[in-house]
N, C-alpha and C positions, 0 to 999 in steps of 0.2 A: 546442411541439412536445414530447411527452415519450415517451421509448426507454425501457423496462426493460432490462438486459442481465444476462444470468443465466448462471450455470457449471455445472459438475456437480456440485456439492456438494449434498449432501443435504438441508442445513442450510437454503437457500433457502426450499424448500415447508415444513420442519417448524416454520422460527419465521415463514415469510411477510414475505422481503426479498427484495429482489434486489441481485446483487453491487454493481454500478453503475447511476446512473438519470442520463441526459443530459438534461437541459430545454434547445432551443437550443444555444447554444452551452456550456454550462456540463455538468460531471461531477460527480456527487458519489460518490466511491468506498466502500463497505462497509468497514469495519473487516477488515482480511486479516491473517492468521495465517501462519506457517511449515506450512503441511499439505499434502503431494501429494495426487495426484489420487485415492488409496486410503485418503486421510484419516489416514494416519500423520505425526506432527511429524516434521520435518525438524531434525537437528542437535542434538538436545537436550542442555541445559548450554551449548550456544554461541549467546550473545546476538549477536555480528556474525554468525554465519553465516546465525542465522533472519532476521536485518534485511537482508540480502543477498537471500535467497530470497525475503523479502517483498517486498521493491523490484523485485527482476523479476517475479515478478507481476504487481504492480499496473501495469510496463512493459507487459506481454503485453494487460492490459485496456485500456490506453490506445490501445496500435496496432489494437486492433481497434474502436477510436470514431476511428481516423482521429485520434489524437492522438499526444502524446509525452511524455517526462518534463520536457521544458522549459516545457510550456504546465499546470506542475503549479503552483498560486496557494500552495497553503496544505497541509503535513502536520500530523498530530494523531500520536503515539507514544504509547501506553501501554506500561509494562515493569512488569516484577514486581519489578525490584532498583534503583532509580535510582544507586545506589552505583556502576553499571555502564553507567553512561549513554553514557562514552565509546567503549563498543563500538558503540552503537547510534549515535551522533553520528559515527563514522568512515565507516560503511557510508552514512550520508546523505549526508556532506560528498561521497563518490567518486560519487554521483549526482544530487544536485543543488549543487554547488561554483558552478558558473556562473549557476543558474539561482535560486537563496536567495531560496526559498518562505517566505513564513509559516511559522514551525514552534511547535511545543508538546510539549512530551514531561512526562508524568506517570507516577507512580507509581502502580499498581493492586496490591489485595491478591493478586487472580489473576487467569488468566483462566480459558476453558473447561476447557482441557488442564493437568494440572500441570506439562506439558513445555514448554507455550508459555511463553516469554519476551518476547515484541513484540507489539503489533498497533499495525497504521499504519491510518489511513482520510487521505484527500487532496480535494481539490479543485481542479480543474481548469478553464481556460478553453481551450477547444480552439480551436486556431488564432490563442492569444494570442503564440507563439512566432515566429511566421511562419519556423519550420524544417522541414523535412522529418519526416514523423512516424515514419521506420527509427531505432531504436537511441535510447541513451540517451545525456544529455551526462555523458562521464567522463571 
């Protein structure tokens, strides 16, 4: 069974995608950036703060799907400046130290807005952690 999860982002209709797709016990979460509910970029210039904001947004989507950060099996991080990898890694570690998902980080030329420094997508297996869905593993 497939369930498309949407958000309030206008981009989903413009581009034709879902925030997340759940198939059985698997969740595939689309690339997520540090934009607030009004579409404004959060913390321009601060890669660490943007990464934390993105991970908080991801956590909220997981909770909506009765999942949690501990169910994440893979993360893919796209950064605009790989020399600042440690800022992204620090935030990633704060959320996933005990989980240790398979992780990829690559540098991209740019994201859709010049102030966006990081975009993250995840794959999760819902219920794989045998942990309650409330809260991140920090």
